[in-house]
C-alpha positions as CSV (number, residue, x, y, z in Angstrom):
1,M,-41.5,-9.6,-15.3
2,T,-41.9,-10.1,-11.6
3,A,-39.3,-9.1,-9.0
4,R,-38.7,-12.8,-8.2
5,R,-37.1,-13.3,-11.6
6,F,-34.6,-10.5,-10.9
7,Y,-33.4,-11.8,-7.5
8,P,-31.1,-14.5,-8.9
9,I,-29.6,-12.0,-11.3
10,L,-29.2,-9.4,-8.5
11,W,-27.5,-12.0,-6.2
12,T,-25.2,-13.1,-9.0
13,V,-24.2,-9.6,-9.8
14,A,-23.6,-8.8,-6.1
15,F,-21.5,-12.0,-5.8
16,L,-19.4,-11.2,-8.8
17,L,-18.8,-7.7,-7.7
18,S,-17.7,-8.7,-4.2
19,A,-15.5,-11.5,-5.6
20,Y,-13.8,-9.0,-7.9
21,G,-13.4,-6.5,-5.1
22,A,-11.8,-9.2,-2.9
23,Y,-9.5,-10.2,-5.8
24,R,-8.4,-6.6,-6.3
25,L,-7.8,-6.2,-2.6
26,V,-5.7,-9.3,-2.2
27,R,-3.7,-8.5,-5.4
28,S,-2.9,-5.0,-4.2
29,L,-1.8,-6.3,-0.8
30,L,0.5,-9.0,-2.3
31,E,2.0,-6.7,-4.9
32,T,5.6,-5.7,-4.2
33,E,7.1,-2.5,-5.4
34,A,10.0,-2.7,-7.8
35,P,13.4,-1.7,-6.3
36,D,14.0,2.0,-6.8
37,P,17.6,3.1,-6.5
38,T,16.5,6.7,-6.1
39,R,14.4,5.8,-3.1
40,E,17.3,3.9,-1.5
41,R,19.7,6.9,-2.1
42,I,17.2,9.2,-0.5
43,R,16.9,6.9,2.6
44,A,20.7,6.8,2.8
45,L,21.0,10.6,2.7
46,I,18.3,11.0,5.4
47,G,20.1,8.4,7.6
48,E,23.4,10.3,7.1
49,A,21.7,13.6,7.9
50,D,20.2,12.1,11.1
51,Q,23.7,10.8,12.1
52,L,25.2,14.2,11.5
53,L,22.5,15.9,13.6
54,K,23.1,13.4,16.5
55,T,26.9,14.1,16.3
56,L,26.3,17.9,16.3
57,D,23.9,17.6,19.3
58,E,26.5,15.5,21.2
59,Q,29.3,18.0,20.5
60,R,27.0,20.8,21.6
61,R,26.3,19.1,24.9
62,S,30.0,18.4,25.6
């Protein structure tokens, strides 16, 4: 078989692989995470700790 017969196969495989890669990339970018109550609680605790640090810093300056 000559190399000319493999070019269409090679281009088809390259096209399919790049289309699949683009599909996976778009799908991963559009996927949203499920709400996690633990994550929200951690964020709330971090916010509360930051507020307490600000309050302590203000009291120390006064």
